GUSEVO-560498 format. One record per residue (C-alpha): residue number from 1; residue in one letter; chain; x, y, z. Coordinates in Angstrom, 3 decimals, decimal comma, padded with zeros to 6 digits. Layout:
% residues N
- seq:type:mol:xx:yy:zz
- NUM:A:A:X:Y:Z
...
% end
This chain:
% residues 329
- seq:type:mol:xx:yy:zz
- 1:X:A:116,383:-056,547:001,290
- 2:X:A:115,580:-052,960:000,316
- 3:X:A:114,334:-054,014:-003,110
- 4:X:A:112,209:-056,787:-001,584
- 5:X:A:110,700:-054,287:000,847
- 6:X:A:109,994:-051,873:-002,008
- 7:X:A:108,086:-054,577:-003,899
- 8:X:A:106,100:-055,354:-000,737
- 9:X:A:105,264:-051,662:-000,310
- 10:X:A:104,076:-051,340:-003,921
- 11:X:A:101,897:-054,458:-003,647
- 12:X:A:100,402:-053,281:-000,344
- 13:X:A:099,829:-049,787:-001,796
- 14:X:A:097,906:-051,254:-004,710
- 15:X:A:096,009:-053,399:-002,203
- 16:X:A:095,074:-050,233:-000,330
- 17:X:A:093,974:-048,695:-003,634
- 18:X:A:091,765:-051,728:-004,206
- 19:X:A:090,166:-051,413:-000,742
- 20:X:A:089,727:-047,685:-001,425
- 21:X:A:087,764:-048,599:-004,535
- 22:X:A:085,366:-051,031:-002,865
- 23:X:A:085,126:-048,907:000,278
- 24:X:A:084,202:-045,761:-001,659
- 25:X:A:082,067:-047,266:-004,435
- 26:X:A:079,032:-045,993:-002,554
- 27:X:A:080,199:-042,406:-003,059
- 28:X:A:079,559:-042,670:-006,772
- 29:X:A:076,673:-045,097:-007,100
- 30:X:A:074,585:-045,118:-003,912
- 31:X:A:072,213:-042,358:-004,963
- 32:X:A:071,826:-043,738:-008,512
- 33:X:A:070,926:-047,162:-007,153
- 34:X:A:068,625:-045,901:-004,404
- 35:X:A:066,577:-043,837:-006,880
- 36:X:A:066,524:-046,774:-009,359
- 37:X:A:068,357:-044,767:-011,998
- 38:X:A:070,698:-047,760:-012,432
- 39:X:A:070,820:-051,367:-011,330
- 40:X:A:073,525:-052,039:-008,743
- 41:X:A:075,754:-054,035:-011,100
- 42:X:A:075,446:-051,577:-013,976
- 43:X:A:076,116:-048,657:-011,612
- 44:X:A:079,284:-050,302:-010,328
- 45:X:A:080,458:-051,111:-013,871
- 46:X:A:079,997:-047,482:-014,953
- 47:X:A:081,690:-046,231:-011,777
- 48:X:A:084,720:-048,507:-012,220
- 49:X:A:085,276:-047,336:-015,806
- 50:X:A:084,934:-043,672:-014,763
- 51:X:A:087,310:-044,202:-011,818
- 52:X:A:089,926:-045,580:-014,191
- 53:X:A:089,563:-042,613:-016,553
- 54:X:A:089,783:-040,116:-013,692
- 55:X:A:093,101:-041,518:-012,502
- 56:X:A:094,898:-039,923:-015,466
- 57:X:A:093,606:-036,343:-015,114
- 58:X:A:096,345:-034,681:-013,054
- 59:X:A:099,058:-035,450:-010,486
- 60:X:A:098,510:-032,441:-008,203
- 61:X:A:096,980:-034,513:-005,391
- 62:X:A:099,679:-037,202:-005,711
- 63:X:A:102,379:-034,580:-005,222
- 64:X:A:100,586:-033,166:-002,183
- 65:X:A:100,414:-036,606:-000,536
- 66:X:A:104,036:-037,403:-001,367
- 67:X:A:105,629:-034,045:-000,568
- 68:X:A:103,416:-031,822:001,639
- 69:X:A:102,202:-034,096:004,476
- 70:X:A:105,377:-035,792:005,734
- 71:X:A:109,074:-034,976:005,308
- 72:X:A:110,015:-036,961:002,192
- 73:X:A:113,739:-036,584:002,947
- 74:X:A:113,300:-038,415:006,266
- 75:X:A:110,807:-041,085:005,223
- 76:X:A:111,927:-044,604:004,299
- 77:X:A:110,079:-047,576:002,824
- 78:X:A:109,386:-049,060:006,282
- 79:X:A:107,522:-045,889:007,205
- 80:X:A:105,416:-046,098:004,053
- 81:X:A:104,574:-049,771:004,689
- 82:X:A:103,459:-049,028:008,260
- 83:X:A:101,312:-046,142:006,977
- 84:X:A:099,623:-048,350:004,397
- 85:X:A:098,899:-051,186:006,818
- 86:X:A:097,425:-048,753:009,340
- 87:X:A:095,157:-047,262:006,659
- 88:X:A:094,041:-050,674:005,389
- 89:X:A:093,215:-051,854:008,925
- 90:X:A:090,973:-048,831:009,530
- 91:X:A:089,376:-049,165:006,082
- 92:X:A:088,420:-052,779:006,720
- 93:X:A:087,086:-052,044:010,204
- 94:X:A:084,798:-049,216:009,077
- 95:X:A:083,731:-051,202:005,991
- 96:X:A:082,699:-054,107:008,226
- 97:X:A:080,490:-051,839:010,322
- 98:X:A:079,106:-050,055:007,236
- 99:X:A:080,470:-046,643:008,163
- 100:X:A:081,435:-044,364:005,227
- 101:X:A:084,667:-043,109:006,747
- 102:X:A:087,441:-041,598:004,663
- 103:X:A:090,005:-043,850:002,968
- 104:X:A:091,956:-040,688:002,158
- 105:X:A:092,160:-039,582:005,756
- 106:X:A:093,004:-043,132:006,818
- 107:X:A:096,016:-043,023:004,485
- 108:X:A:097,031:-039,554:005,662
- 109:X:A:096,597:-040,628:009,286
- 110:X:A:098,758:-043,669:008,575
- 111:X:A:101,491:-041,496:007,072
- 112:X:A:101,393:-039,119:010,050
- 113:X:A:101,487:-041,921:012,631
- 114:X:A:104,324:-043,789:010,929
- 115:X:A:106,329:-040,583:010,418
- 116:X:A:105,910:-039,675:014,089
- 117:X:A:107,084:-043,140:015,157
- 118:X:A:110,134:-042,892:012,899
- 119:X:A:111,247:-039,266:013,208
- 120:X:A:109,126:-037,622:015,904
- 121:X:A:107,521:-034,250:015,218
- 122:X:A:110,090:-033,419:012,532
- 123:X:A:108,680:-036,181:010,365
- 124:X:A:105,349:-034,378:009,857
- 125:X:A:104,870:-031,165:007,862
- 126:X:A:102,233:-029,669:010,162
- 127:X:A:101,574:-026,596:008,009
- 128:X:A:100,860:-028,748:004,974
- 129:X:A:098,684:-031,090:007,039
- 130:X:A:096,603:-028,181:008,321
- 131:X:A:096,202:-026,324:005,029
- 132:X:A:096,050:-029,230:002,598
- 133:X:A:094,027:-031,710:004,683
- 134:X:A:092,316:-030,318:007,783
- 135:X:A:090,852:-027,099:006,314
- 136:X:A:089,550:-028,794:003,142
- 137:X:A:088,079:-031,557:005,323
- 138:X:A:086,074:-028,937:007,221
- 139:X:A:085,066:-026,786:004,249
- 140:X:A:084,363:-029,314:001,491
- 141:X:A:081,290:-030,986:003,078
- 142:X:A:079,832:-027,542:003,842
- 143:X:A:080,404:-026,394:000,257
- 144:X:A:078,795:-029,576:-001,073
- 145:X:A:075,892:-029,177:001,380
- 146:X:A:075,248:-025,605:000,243
- 147:X:A:075,691:-026,523:-003,424
- 148:X:A:073,235:-029,423:-003,308
- 149:X:A:070,702:-027,401:-001,297
- 150:X:A:070,861:-024,435:-003,704
- 151:X:A:070,775:-026,591:-006,842
- 152:X:A:067,806:-028,629:-005,644
- 153:X:A:065,834:-025,523:-004,662
- 154:X:A:066,514:-024,188:-008,169
- 155:X:A:065,387:-027,480:-009,723
- 156:X:A:062,134:-027,431:-007,765
- 157:X:A:061,440:-023,885:-008,934
- 158:X:A:062,362:-024,391:-012,608
- 159:X:A:060,492:-027,694:-012,959
- 160:X:A:057,564:-026,878:-010,677
- 161:X:A:055,025:-027,341:-013,511
- 162:X:A:056,411:-030,700:-014,670
- 163:X:A:054,507:-033,814:-013,586
- 164:X:A:056,206:-036,146:-011,120
- 165:X:A:056,449:-039,064:-013,583
- 166:X:A:058,110:-036,984:-016,313
- 167:X:A:060,483:-035,375:-013,808
- 168:X:A:061,502:-038,739:-012,351
- 169:X:A:062,329:-040,175:-015,767
- 170:X:A:064,303:-037,074:-016,721
- 171:X:A:066,366:-036,939:-013,541
- 172:X:A:067,074:-040,666:-013,606
- 173:X:A:068,668:-040,060:-017,002
- 174:X:A:070,466:-037,045:-015,522
- 175:X:A:071,902:-039,298:-012,839
- 176:X:A:073,673:-041,345:-015,491
- 177:X:A:075,758:-038,236:-016,150
- 178:X:A:076,042:-036,953:-012,579
- 179:X:A:076,903:-040,390:-011,138
- 180:X:A:079,566:-040,924:-013,790
- 181:X:A:080,968:-037,470:-013,010
- 182:X:A:081,257:-038,298:-009,310
- 183:X:A:083,017:-041,579:-010,135
- 184:X:A:085,374:-039,755:-012,502
- 185:X:A:086,311:-037,159:-009,886
- 186:X:A:086,663:-039,911:-007,272
- 187:X:A:089,231:-041,637:-009,480
- 188:X:A:090,962:-038,321:-010,144
- 189:X:A:091,321:-037,522:-006,431
- 190:X:A:091,601:-040,893:-004,697
- 191:X:A:093,773:-042,896:-007,105
- 192:X:A:096,349:-040,123:-006,888
- 193:X:A:096,846:-040,744:-003,183
- 194:X:A:098,161:-044,212:-003,914
- 195:X:A:100,283:-042,813:-006,752
- 196:X:A:101,793:-040,343:-004,298
- 197:X:A:102,592:-043,046:-001,746
- 198:X:A:104,232:-045,339:-004,319
- 199:X:A:106,270:-042,434:-005,692
- 200:X:A:107,284:-041,549:-002,115
- 201:X:A:108,500:-045,121:-001,596
- 202:X:A:110,414:-045,061:-004,896
- 203:X:A:112,003:-041,729:-003,948
- 204:X:A:112,905:-042,924:-000,444
- 205:X:A:114,461:-046,091:-001,891
- 206:X:A:116,569:-044,107:-004,344
- 207:X:A:114,753:-045,272:-007,488
- 208:X:A:113,711:-041,697:-008,315
- 209:X:A:116,193:-038,818:-008,322
- 210:X:A:113,384:-036,299:-007,882
- 211:X:A:109,776:-036,697:-006,787
- 212:X:A:107,599:-037,466:-009,819
- 213:X:A:104,853:-039,896:-010,811
- 214:X:A:106,009:-042,505:-013,362
- 215:X:A:103,498:-043,560:-016,020
- 216:X:A:103,434:-047,179:-014,844
- 217:X:A:102,419:-045,990:-011,361
- 218:X:A:099,464:-044,071:-012,825
- 219:X:A:098,313:-047,131:-014,780
- 220:X:A:098,689:-049,530:-011,843
- 221:X:A:096,858:-047,226:-009,418
- 222:X:A:094,060:-046,563:-011,906
- 223:X:A:093,499:-050,265:-012,590
- 224:X:A:093,561:-051,143:-008,866
- 225:X:A:090,958:-048,585:-007,840
- 226:X:A:088,779:-049,528:-010,821
- 227:X:A:088,917:-053,211:-009,865
- 228:X:A:088,035:-052,401:-006,263
- 229:X:A:085,157:-050,246:-007,419
- 230:X:A:083,753:-053,105:-009,489
- 231:X:A:083,803:-055,426:-006,471
- 232:X:A:081,563:-052,907:-004,749
- 233:X:A:081,003:-051,634:-001,197
- 234:X:A:077,425:-052,738:-000,644
- 235:X:A:077,312:-052,233:003,137
- 236:X:A:078,253:-048,553:002,872
- 237:X:A:076,023:-048,077:-000,174
- 238:X:A:072,980:-048,830:001,992
- 239:X:A:074,001:-046,201:004,564
- 240:X:A:074,478:-043,412:002,018
- 241:X:A:071,656:-044,426:-000,296
- 242:X:A:068,781:-044,742:002,154
- 243:X:A:069,672:-044,447:005,838
- 244:X:A:070,768:-040,802:005,738
- 245:X:A:067,827:-039,565:003,689
- 246:X:A:065,378:-041,273:001,319
- 247:X:A:066,539:-040,039:-002,069
- 248:X:A:064,406:-039,111:-005,071
- 249:X:A:065,839:-038,796:-008,626
- 250:X:A:066,054:-034,991:-008,512
- 251:X:A:067,697:-034,946:-005,076
- 252:X:A:070,129:-037,674:-006,155
- 253:X:A:071,063:-035,658:-009,225
- 254:X:A:071,590:-032,478:-007,186
- 255:X:A:073,707:-034,275:-004,582
- 256:X:A:075,898:-035,918:-007,207
- 257:X:A:076,348:-032,758:-009,267
- 258:X:A:077,318:-030,676:-006,226
- 259:X:A:079,682:-033,347:-004,886
- 260:X:A:081,340:-033,900:-008,265
- 261:X:A:081,935:-030,174:-008,782
- 262:X:A:083,441:-029,815:-005,290
- 263:X:A:085,772:-032,802:-005,724
- 264:X:A:086,870:-031,719:-009,200
- 265:X:A:087,757:-028,194:-008,045
- 266:X:A:089,760:-029,556:-005,099
- 267:X:A:091,582:-032,033:-007,338
- 268:X:A:092,744:-029,296:-009,688
- 269:X:A:094,284:-027,427:-006,728
- 270:X:A:095,915:-030,527:-005,227
- 271:X:A:093,713:-031,012:-002,137
- 272:X:A:093,420:-034,701:-001,124
- 273:X:A:089,746:-034,530:-000,224
- 274:X:A:087,632:-037,202:001,348
- 275:X:A:085,085:-038,035:-001,334
- 276:X:A:083,030:-039,684:001,427
- 277:X:A:082,845:-036,412:003,350
- 278:X:A:081,805:-034,509:000,261
- 279:X:A:079,050:-036,818:-000,991
- 280:X:A:077,661:-037,200:002,534
- 281:X:A:077,510:-033,404:002,890
- 282:X:A:075,764:-033,149:-000,476
- 283:X:A:073,205:-035,827:000,471
- 284:X:A:072,458:-033,949:003,701
- 285:X:A:072,110:-030,690:001,760
- 286:X:A:069,614:-032,267:-000,622
- 287:X:A:067,667:-033,726:002,288
- 288:X:A:067,519:-030,401:004,111
- 289:X:A:065,451:-028,868:001,270
- 290:X:A:062,476:-030,917:002,455
- 291:X:A:062,653:-030,376:006,178
- 292:X:A:065,347:-030,906:008,758
- 293:X:A:063,532:-033,967:010,088
- 294:X:A:063,822:-035,624:006,659
- 295:X:A:067,500:-036,280:007,428
- 296:X:A:068,292:-039,048:009,897
- 297:X:A:070,664:-036,973:011,983
- 298:X:A:071,488:-039,879:014,308
- 299:X:A:073,041:-041,787:011,396
- 300:X:A:074,783:-038,595:010,274
- 301:X:A:076,189:-038,230:013,798
- 302:X:A:077,655:-041,739:013,691
- 303:X:A:079,344:-040,885:010,382
- 304:X:A:080,815:-037,686:011,853
- 305:X:A:082,235:-039,665:014,787
- 306:X:A:083,915:-042,032:012,298
- 307:X:A:085,341:-039,021:010,434
- 308:X:A:086,788:-037,522:013,619
- 309:X:A:088,349:-040,817:014,662
- 310:X:A:089,838:-041,727:011,283
- 311:X:A:093,124:-039,788:011,223
- 312:X:A:094,127:-040,429:014,878
- 313:X:A:092,980:-044,081:014,773
- 314:X:A:094,855:-044,879:011,560
- 315:X:A:097,850:-042,941:012,904
- 316:X:A:097,857:-044,985:016,102
- 317:X:A:097,715:-048,299:014,225
- 318:X:A:100,477:-047,233:011,828
- 319:X:A:102,694:-046,022:014,679
- 320:X:A:102,221:-049,327:016,510
- 321:X:A:103,104:-051,287:013,364
- 322:X:A:106,252:-049,296:012,583
- 323:X:A:108,450:-051,006:015,181
- 324:X:A:107,603:-054,628:014,225
- 325:X:A:108,157:-053,713:010,559
- 326:X:A:111,483:-052,100:011,486
- 327:X:A:112,495:-055,294:013,280
- 328:X:A:111,462:-057,582:010,402
- 329:X:A:113,026:-055,563:007,583
% end
């Protein structure tokens, strides 16, 4: 029964990775599509390839998710399954309503809720949750906001004598690079979360003597998120691409460059960031260079509400699912 449950957990984890890909496709390609730098299908194809490449960069984030959020010595495969199902349920709900919530925080919320249901407060490493998840969640969008704002102001000053037509063509080409960079960093950060969960399940089931990320787990997670990215999250793409702020090629480039740099830096230090938080902050920063009224703050407010709800909502669903899963398996 334990081996059957482990297979179920791995399949569900890869399913979550797939939903992560189509849920977060907008992070990488929304601005490129909205500024007509790329067609939607070509943008998604580029993003899926870059996501796959990014999955092999490092395992720092995977180790954070598997070791620093919940007590790996107390967790079992039932806990991991409940966490995954809670995260998937929240992902699908926010996708349906077109809200760019965080797949990463849904997964972390699921882990926290399932661990609480299984082991109580001892199941959660609160210090790691605060320092590895909560603080980066607060700081990363602000850093991306400031980075995009500063970069775009610099672009306006440096290219102030360039005609609009020439500038648009140049920055559309620039978005090929910046959009690919965002997709690459998205794969580097987000695919690792699934790697960490699968490795946690393998460790809890006794298949790993020490916590590590096997090569086959890296390949499977990378392919799953790339496939999900290719399917595409068109509902959320519309929210990020046009409803927050009407993007131009130079603002799209600045937002993508700032978001990609923020995500890459966090990935190197093992912080499981929400790429949705970061790109949304960067889009708002680019929009604020025009005037504050250029940003549709009502839409931004709805996104913030979804962010705030994500961890507790996914945790609640995962906690509720733990007991039926315990009874079945």
